[in-house]
C-alpha positions in Angstrom: 36.1 30.1 23.2 35.5 30.3 19.3 37.8 27.1 19.1 35.0 25.0 21.5 32.0 26.8 19.8 33.5 25.6 16.1 33.9 22.1 17.5 30.2 22.1 18.8 28.8 23.5 15.6 31.0 20.7 13.9 29.1 17.9 16.0 25.8 19.2 15.9 26.2 19.6 12.3 27.4 16.0 12.0 24.9 14.9 14.2 21.6 16.2 12.0 23.6 14.8 8.9 23.3 11.6 10.6 19.8 11.6 11.6 18.5 12.8 8.2 20.6 9.9 6.4 18.9 7.6 9.0 15.6 9.0 8.2 15.7 9.0 4.5 16.6 5.3 4.8 13.9 4.1 7.1 11.1 5.9 5.3 12.3 4.7 1.6 11.0 1.5 0.2 11.8 -0.6 -2.8 8.3 -1.2 -4.8 7.8 -4.5 -6.4 5.5 -7.2 -7.4 4.5 -10.3 -5.6 6.5 -12.6 -8.2 9.6 -10.5 -7.8 9.3 -10.4 -4.3 9.2 -14.4 -4.1 12.3 -14.4 -6.5 14.0 -11.8 -4.6 13.2 -13.1 -0.9 16.7 -13.3 0.1 17.9 -10.1 -0.7 14.5 -8.2 0.7 14.2 -9.9 3.9 13.3 -7.4 6.8 14.0 -4.4 4.2 11.1 -1.9 4.0 9.4 -2.8 0.5 6.0 -1.7 -0.9 4.2 -4.8 -2.8 1.7 -3.9 -5.2 -0.3 -5.5 -7.8 -2.3 -8.2 -5.7 -5.9 -8.7 -4.4 -7.4 -9.7 -1.0 -8.0 -13.4 -1.2 -11.6 -14.2 -0.3 -12.5 -15.9 2.8 -8.7 -15.2 4.1 -9.7 -12.0 6.0 -9.1 -12.9 9.9 -9.9 -9.9 12.6 -7.9 -10.0 15.8 -10.6 -9.6 18.5 -10.8 -5.7 18.3 -11.1 -5.7 14.8 -8.1 -3.7 14.3 -5.4 -5.8 13.1 -6.3 -8.6 10.6 -4.2 -11.5 9.1 -5.2 -12.4 5.2 -3.9 -13.6 2.2 -2.9 -12.2 -1.3 -2.5 -13.1 -4.6 -1.6 -11.9 -8.0 -3.4 -14.5 -9.7 -0.3 -17.2 -9.8 1.3 -16.5 -6.3 0.0 -16.1 -2.9 1.3 -15.0 0.8 0.3 -14.5 4.1 0.1 -11.0 5.4 -0.1 -9.8 8.8 -1.1 -5.7 9.7 0.9 -4.5 12.1 0.2 -0.7 11.5 -1.8 1.6 13.5 -4.3 3.1 11.4 -7.5 2.1 10.9 -8.1 0.1 7.5 -9.8 1.7 4.8 -13.8 0.9 4.0 -12.7 -0.7 0.9 -10.3 -3.3 3.0 -12.6 -6.6 2.0 -12.3 -9.8 -0.3 -11.3 -9.1 -3.7 -9.7 -5.6 -2.9 -7.0 -4.4 -4.7 -4.3 -3.6 -2.5 -0.8 -1.8 -2.0 1.2 -2.6 1.3 4.1 -1.6 2.8 6.4 -3.1 5.3 8.7 -5.7 5.5 8.5 -9.5 4.3 10.3 -12.4 6.1 11.4 -15.4 4.3 11.9 -17.7 7.4 8.1 -17.8 7.9 6.7 -16.4 4.2 4.8 -13.7 5.8 4.5 -10.1 4.7 4.4 -7.5 8.0 2.0 -4.6 6.5 2.6 -1.4 8.4 0.8 0.3 5.7 -2.5 -0.9 3.6 -4.2 0.8 0.6 -7.1 -0.7 -0.6 -9.5 0.1 -3.5 -12.9 -1.8 -4.4 -12.9 -2.8 -8.0 -16.5 -2.4 -8.3 -16.2 1.0 -7.3 -13.5 1.9 -9.8 -14.8 0.0 -12.9 -16.0 2.5 -15.5 -18.7 1.7 -18.3 -17.2 1.2 -21.9 -17.2 4.1 -23.9 -20.3 3.5 -26.1 -22.1 3.0 -22.8 -20.8 6.3 -21.9 -21.8 8.3 -25.2 -25.1 6.6 -24.9 -25.8 8.1 -21.5 -24.7 11.5 -22.2 -26.7 11.3 -25.3 -30.0 10.3 -23.1 -29.2 12.7 -20.3 -28.7 15.5 -22.6 -32.1 14.8 -24.7 -34.3 14.6 -21.6 -32.7 18.2 -20.0 -33.4 19.7 -23.7 -36.3 22.5 -22.9 -39.4 22.3 -24.6 -40.9 24.7 -26.9 -44.7 25.7 -26.9 
């Protein structure tokens, strides 16, 4: 009886380890830029990768009939590739023309398309800061108008 229990425990432990290893491999992704992706296209085809440093090419977003899964082009300023969103999440409001994006999914070198399961987007105009001098001037003006006047 003890021997059967030990053998069963070992089999269950090996199964859990195998599941953990497979889960880590499937969820891990290699981060790269578009120029590196195009150079290493054959080596990374059908591997999960994260692609950053790109913007959405203006006028290329084509939505499906339910406005859920768009196809669009991204560029790094030199190179450009097609992207198809295959995820199930609602895309952020910041996903629009010229938005900076980081996408995660798989690249197919056969049709030169990236199937993105995850899309992170930010609108550059929302994150552009003022230069330092303008910031100081704004702080000075705020401080001067906030000071109470004496009588």
